[in-house]
C-alpha positions in Angstrom: -28.3 -21.0 -5.8 -28.6 -19.1 -9.1 -29.4 -15.4 -8.9 -29.0 -12.3 -11.1 -28.4 -8.9 -9.6 -31.5 -6.8 -10.0 -30.8 -3.2 -11.1 -33.1 -0.3 -11.3 -33.9 1.3 -14.7 -32.0 4.4 -13.7 -28.9 2.5 -12.8 -29.1 0.5 -16.2 -29.3 3.8 -18.1 -26.2 5.1 -16.2 -24.1 1.9 -16.7 -22.3 3.2 -19.8 -21.4 6.4 -18.0 -20.1 5.0 -14.8 -16.3 4.1 -14.0 -15.5 0.5 -13.1 -14.8 1.7 -9.6 -18.2 3.4 -9.3 -19.9 0.4 -10.8 -18.2 -1.9 -8.2 -19.3 0.4 -5.4 -22.9 0.5 -6.8 -23.1 -3.4 -6.6 -20.5 -5.0 -4.5 -22.2 -8.2 -3.8 -20.2 -11.3 -4.7 -21.7 -13.1 -7.7 -23.4 -16.4 -7.0 -22.0 -18.0 -10.1 -19.4 -17.6 -12.8 -22.1 -16.7 -15.2 -23.3 -13.9 -13.1 -19.7 -12.7 -12.7 -19.1 -12.7 -16.5 -22.4 -10.9 -17.0 -21.2 -8.1 -14.5 -17.8 -8.2 -16.1 -19.2 -7.4 -19.5 -21.1 -4.4 -18.1 -18.3 -3.2 -16.0 -15.4 -3.9 -18.4 -13.4 -5.7 -15.6 -11.8 -9.2 -15.5 -13.2 -12.1 -13.5 -11.1 -14.0 -11.0 -12.5 -17.4 -10.4 -11.5 -19.0 -7.1 -11.9 -22.8 -7.4 -12.1 -24.4 -4.0 -13.8 -27.0 -1.9 -14.7 -27.5 1.7 -12.4 -30.5 2.0 -9.4 -28.8 0.3 -6.6 -28.3 2.9 -4.8 -26.1 0.5 -7.8 -23.8 0.2 -7.7 -23.5 4.0 -4.2 -22.2 3.7 -5.2 -19.6 1.1 -8.2 -18.5 3.1 -6.2 -18.0 6.3 -2.9 -16.7 5.0 -3.4 -15.1 1.7 -6.9 -14.1 0.6 -7.2 -11.3 3.0 -6.0 -7.8 4.0 -5.3 -4.7 1.8 -3.7 -6.7 -1.0 -6.8 -8.9 -1.4 -9.1 -5.9 -1.1 -7.1 -4.3 -4.0 -7.6 -7.4 -6.1 -11.3 -7.2 -5.5 -11.3 -3.6 -6.8 -9.5 -4.7 -10.0 -11.6 -7.8 -10.7 -14.9 -9.4 -10.0 -14.0 -12.2 -7.7 -16.3 -15.3 -7.6 -16.0 -18.5 -5.7 -16.6 -21.9 -7.5 -17.2 -24.8 -5.3 -15.8 -28.0 -6.8 -18.6 -30.0 -5.2 -21.5 -28.0 -6.8 -22.8 -28.8 -10.3 -21.8 -25.3 -11.5 -18.3 -25.6 -10.1 -17.7 -29.0 -11.6 -19.0 -27.8 -15.0 -16.7 -24.9 -15.1 -13.7 -27.0 -13.9 -14.3 -29.3 -16.9 -14.7 -26.4 -19.3 -11.5 -24.6 -18.1 -9.6 -27.9 -17.6 -9.0 -27.2 -13.9 -7.6 -30.3 -12.3 -5.9 -28.8 -9.1 -7.4 -27.1 -6.0 -7.2 -24.4 -5.3 -6.9 -22.7 -8.7 -7.4 -19.1 -9.5 -8.3 -18.4 -13.1 -8.6 -15.0 -14.6 -11.0 -14.4 -17.4 -11.6 -11.3 -19.5 -15.0 -9.8 -19.9 -15.8 -12.2 -22.8 -14.8 -15.3 -20.8 -11.4 -15.7 -22.4 -8.6 -16.9 -20.1 -5.8 -14.4 -19.3 -3.9 -16.5 -16.9 -4.1 -18.9 -13.9 -2.4 -19.8 -10.7 -2.5 -23.4 -9.5 -2.1 -24.6 -5.8 -1.6 -22.6 -2.7 1.0 -19.9 -2.8 2.5 -17.7 0.0 1.4 -14.0 -0.1 4.8 -12.9 -1.4 4.4 -15.2 -4.4 0.7 -15.1 -5.0 0.2 -11.4 -5.3 2.9 -10.5 -7.8 1.5 -13.3 -10.1 -2.1 -12.3 -9.8 -1.5 -8.6 -10.2 0.7 -9.3 -13.2 -2.1 -11.3 -14.8 -4.6 -8.6 -14.0 -2.4 -5.9 -15.4 -0.8 -7.6 -18.4 -2.7 -10.9 -18.8 -2.9 -12.3 -22.3 -5.1 -14.8 -23.9 -3.4 -18.0 -25.2 -4.0 -16.8 -28.7 -2.4 -13.5 -27.9 0.6 -15.3 -26.4 1.0 -17.5 -29.4 0.9 -14.4 -31.7 3.7 -12.7 -29.6 5.6 -16.0 -29.7 5.5 -16.2 -33.4 6.9 -12.7 -33.5 10.0 -14.0 -31.7 9.3 -13.4 -28.0 10.9 -16.2 -26.0 9.0 -14.9 -23.0 5.8 -15.5 -24.8 7.0 -19.0 -25.8 7.5 -19.8 -22.1 4.1 -18.4 -21.4 2.3 -20.5 -23.9 4.0 -23.7 -22.7 3.3 -22.8 -19.1 -0.4 -22.2 -20.0 -0.6 -25.7 -21.5 1.2 -27.2 -18.6 -1.2 -25.6 -16.1 -4.1 -27.3 -17.9 -2.3 -30.6 -18.0 -2.3 -30.5 -21.8 1.1 -32.0 -22.5 0.4 -33.3 -26.1 -1.1 -30.1 -27.2 1.6 -27.9 -25.7 4.5 -30.1 -27.3 2.7 -30.1 -30.6 2.5 -26.3 -30.6 6.1 -26.0 -29.8 7.1 -28.3 -32.6 5.2 -26.2 -34.9 7.6 -23.3 -34.4 10.5 -22.7 -36.8 13.5 -24.9 -36.0 15.7 -21.9 -35.2 13.2 -20.4 -32.8 12.9 -23.8 -31.1 16.6 -24.0 -30.7 16.9 -20.5 -29.3 14.0 -21.0 -26.9 15.4 -24.2 -25.5 18.3 -22.3 -24.2 16.1 -20.5 -21.7 15.7 -22.4 -18.4 11.9 -21.6 -18.1 11.3 -23.0 -21.6 13.4 -26.2 -20.9 11.6 -26.8 -17.7 8.2 -26.2 -19.3 8.9 -28.7 -22.1 10.0 -31.4 -19.6 6.8 -30.7 -17.6 4.7 -31.1 -20.7 6.4 -34.3 -21.5 5.5 -35.5 -17.9 1.9 -34.5 -18.4 1.7 -36.3 -21.7 3.1 -39.5 -20.3 0.7 -39.3 -17.4 -2.2 -38.8 -19.6 -1.6 -42.0 -21.5 -0.5 -43.9 -18.3 3.0 -44.6 -19.8 4.9 -45.5 -16.6 8.3 -45.7 -18.3 7.9 -42.3 -19.9 6.6 -40.8 -16.6 9.8 -42.1 -14.9 12.0 -40.6 -17.5 10.3 -37.2 -17.6 10.0 -37.0 -13.8 13.7 -37.5 -13.4 14.4 -34.8 -15.9 12.1 -32.4 -14.1 13.5 -33.2 -10.7 17.0 -32.6 -11.9 16.1 -28.9 -12.3 15.2 -26.2 -9.9 11.5 -26.9 -9.6 11.0 -25.1 -6.2 7.8 -26.0 -4.5 6.7 -28.4 -7.2 9.2 -31.0 -6.1 6.9 -33.1 -3.9 4.3 -33.3 -6.6 6.7 -34.5 -9.2 8.3 -37.0 -6.8 4.8 -38.4 -6.2 4.5 -38.9 -10.0 7.8 -40.8 -9.9 6.8 -42.9 -6.9 3.5 -43.9 -8.5 5.1 -44.7 -11.9 7.9 -46.9 -10.3 5.6 -48.9 -8.0 5.7 -52.0 -10.3 9.5 -52.2 -10.6 11.5 -54.9 -8.8 12.4 -53.6 -5.3 16.1 -53.4 -5.9 15.6 -51.5 -9.2 13.1 -49.2 -7.6 15.4 -48.4 -4.7 18.3 -47.5 -7.1 16.0 -45.3 -9.1 14.7 -43.4 -6.1 17.8 -43.1 -3.9 19.2 -40.0 -5.8 16.0 -38.1 -4.9 16.6 -38.3 -1.1 19.3 -35.7 -0.8 17.5 -32.9 -2.8 14.2 -33.7 -1.1 15.8 -33.5 2.4 17.4 -30.2 1.5 14.0 -28.9 0.2 12.2 -30.0 3.4 14.9 -28.7 5.7 15.2 -25.4 4.1 11.9 -24.5 2.8 9.2 -26.5 4.7 10.1 -27.5 8.3 11.3 -24.0 9.2 10.0 -21.1 11.1 9.0 -19.3 8.0 8.2 -21.8 5.2 8.7 -20.5 1.7 6.6 -23.2 0.2 2.9 -23.2 1.3 2.1 -26.9 0.9 4.0 -28.4 3.8 1.9 -31.5 4.0 2.8 -32.9 0.5 6.5 -32.3 1.2 6.4 -34.1 4.6 4.3 -37.1 3.4 6.5 -37.5 0.2 9.6 -37.4 2.4 8.3 -40.1 4.7 7.1 -42.2 1.7 10.5 -41.9 0.1 12.4 -42.9 3.3 10.2 -45.9 3.8 10.6 -47.1 0.3 14.4 -46.8 0.7 14.2 -48.9 3.8 14.8 -46.2 6.4 11.7 -46.4 8.7 13.6 -44.4 11.3 14.1 -41.4 9.0 10.4 -41.5 8.0 9.3 -41.5 11.6 11.7 -38.7 12.3 10.3 -36.4 9.7 6.7 -37.1 10.7 7.7 -36.4 14.4 9.3 -33.1 13.4 6.2 -32.1 11.5 3.9 -33.1 14.2 5.9 -31.2 16.9 6.2 -28.1 14.7 2.6 -28.1 13.7 1.4 -28.3 17.3 3.8 -25.6 18.3 2.3 -23.3 15.6 -1.3 -24.1 16.6 -0.7 -23.5 20.2 -3.7 -25.6 21.1 -6.2 -23.5 19.2 -7.3 -25.6 16.2 -9.6 -22.9 14.9 -6.6 -20.5 14.6 -5.4 -22.0 11.3 -7.4 -24.8 9.7 -4.7 -25.6 7.2 -2.3 -26.4 10.1 -5.0 -28.2 12.0 -5.8 -30.5 9.1 -2.1 -31.1 8.4 -1.7 -32.4 11.9 -4.5 -34.9 11.3 -2.8 -36.1 8.2 0.6 -36.4 9.9 -1.0 -38.5 12.7 -2.7 -40.7 10.2 0.5 -41.3 8.4 2.4 -41.9 11.6 -0.3 -44.4 12.6 -0.7 -42.7 16.1 -4.2 -44.2 16.5 -4.9 -43.2 20.0 -3.9 -39.6 19.5 -5.7 -39.5 16.2 -9.0 -40.6 17.7 -8.9 -37.9 20.4 -7.8 -35.4 17.8 -10.6 -36.1 15.3 -13.2 -35.4 18.2 -11.4 -32.0 18.7 -11.6 -31.2 15.0 -15.3 -32.0 14.8 -15.8 -29.5 17.8 -13.6 -26.9 16.3 -15.2 -27.0 12.8 -18.9 -27.9 13.3 -20.3 -26.0 10.4 -19.4 -28.4 7.6 -19.5 -32.1 7.0 -15.8 -32.8 6.6 -14.5 -34.0 10.0 -17.7 -35.8 11.1 -17.5 -37.6 7.8 -13.8 -38.5 8.0 -14.2 -39.8 11.5 -17.3 -41.8 10.7 -15.4 -43.3 7.8 -12.4 -44.1 9.8 -14.7 -45.9 12.3 -16.3 -47.9 9.5 -12.9 -48.9 8.1 -12.0 -50.1 11.6 -14.9 -52.5 11.5 -17.2 -50.3 13.8 -20.3 -49.6 11.7 -22.7 -48.9 14.6 -20.2 -46.3 16.0 -19.7 -44.7 12.6 -23.4 -44.1 11.8 -24.0 -41.2 14.1 -21.0 -39.3 12.8 -22.0 -40.0 9.2 -25.5 -38.8 9.9 -24.0 -35.6 11.5 -22.1 -35.2 8.3 -25.1 -35.8 6.1 -27.0 -33.0 7.7 -24.5 -30.6 6.3 -23.5 -32.3 3.0 -24.5 -31.3 -0.5 -23.8 -32.0 -4.1 -20.9 -34.4 -4.7 -20.1 -34.8 -1.0 -23.7 -35.6 -0.2 -23.2 -38.8 -2.4 -19.9 -39.4 -0.8 -21.3 -39.4 2.7 -24.3 -41.5 1.7 -22.0 -44.1 0.2 -20.4 -44.7 3.7 -23.8 -44.7 5.3 -24.9 -47.4 3.0 -21.8 -49.5 3.8 -22.5 -49.1 7.5 -26.2 -50.0 7.2 -25.5 -53.0 5.0 -22.9 -54.2 7.5 -25.6 -54.1 10.2 -28.1 -55.8 7.9 -30.4 -52.8 7.8 -31.1 -53.0 4.1 -34.4 -51.3 4.1 -32.9 -48.2 5.7 -30.1 -48.2 3.1 -32.6 -48.4 0.2 -34.7 -45.5 1.7 -31.5 -43.4 2.2 -30.3 -43.9 -1.3 -33.7 -43.0 -2.8 -33.8 -39.8 -0.9 -30.2 -38.7 -1.7 -30.6 -39.4 -5.4 -33.9 -37.5 -5.5 -32.3 -34.5 -3.7 -29.2 -34.6 -6.0 -31.1 -34.9 -9.3 -29.1 -35.8 -12.4 -25.8 -34.3 -11.3 -22.5 -36.3 -10.6 -23.6 -39.5 -12.4 -20.4 -41.4 -11.5 -20.8 -40.9 -7.8 -24.5 -41.8 -8.1 -23.6 -44.9 -9.9 -21.1 -45.9 -7.2 -23.8 -45.3 -4.6 -26.3 -47.6 -6.4 -23.6 -50.2 -6.9 -22.9 -50.2 -3.1 -26.5 -50.7 -2.4 -26.8 -53.7 -4.7 -23.5 -55.3 -3.8 
């Protein structure tokens, strides 16, 4: 997978004299790794845009189909060296850990020395993504640079620092930095809505990091009381998870105030002809979950039925036309427990997207979960043929479970040995889970 661009001696001698545009034209191949991209960036004096993605990431499907294309994307590729980082590859996983990327997709801009200039997390509509990425490419600043500007009195820079910490999930560090500012500056900054929201989001991140359910509940409520836009479903999910051990009546009273704002959000920004928030799935599923927890099963079914109908209408029967929508429909059918429709639909997805492991794996796993290991194995084998890295181990884990259920222990042992040998030392946690399943 690793490769370094080979340049002639003549080109090497000319490198200092060429403009970035001419350099890009001289070698417009996409770098294979982030290291390759940074090497090219140092020579060309251009930033690097790292596109963290995965073959199973439905939000990445949205970006590929709706955003990362056309003249605007071509312009980004002229300004920056763009490199894809697969979350299931060893290199992708290593860089995600280094850059503290916990959300897919994520777009991290680095300067030619590898310092972060800014990032965009989660899928975004075109009209939101390009202003953000172009601003980072034009005026991006390292965290140290933002801090220096903040200390000179820039409230905008204060918000930028806090948002940078929030994007990395570093709640404790972000709050500690803010607390280190002069008291007068803190007081002035808190008057800005962007700073106030960022501080509450950092408090939420800090509470999640230490698994403090009570603090998560308090922080999530504060965040949800503000204009959080497309982040609302994610924060609501935090609230739902943190409150799951509360007595039923207490939990219901806690969650009830969230229904009206979430309904308004879904009805105005999600289940409409032109959604303003890209992640429709999270909003629909959060809405259904909230309705059920409040005891309104009819409302949960209604929002799922609306989502299923609207998604089918948009697809028009062509599953290959928009993979994000196609995968959303699968998720809605799963959540609505429409098992007969789902079984037929999963066959359609396998046929529509035959070039990766995802849908054969998911269908095989669903058959295994349904107590049909013999039926599951052919689909898992189909998935294994296209699996690699971390997902190779995930597929193998289900194959082992199916083989053991059929008392085919020797085949399971042989399969595990082959997969572990092919994967080498990478992904130790997944490898340990595979070994554990074999010995269970």
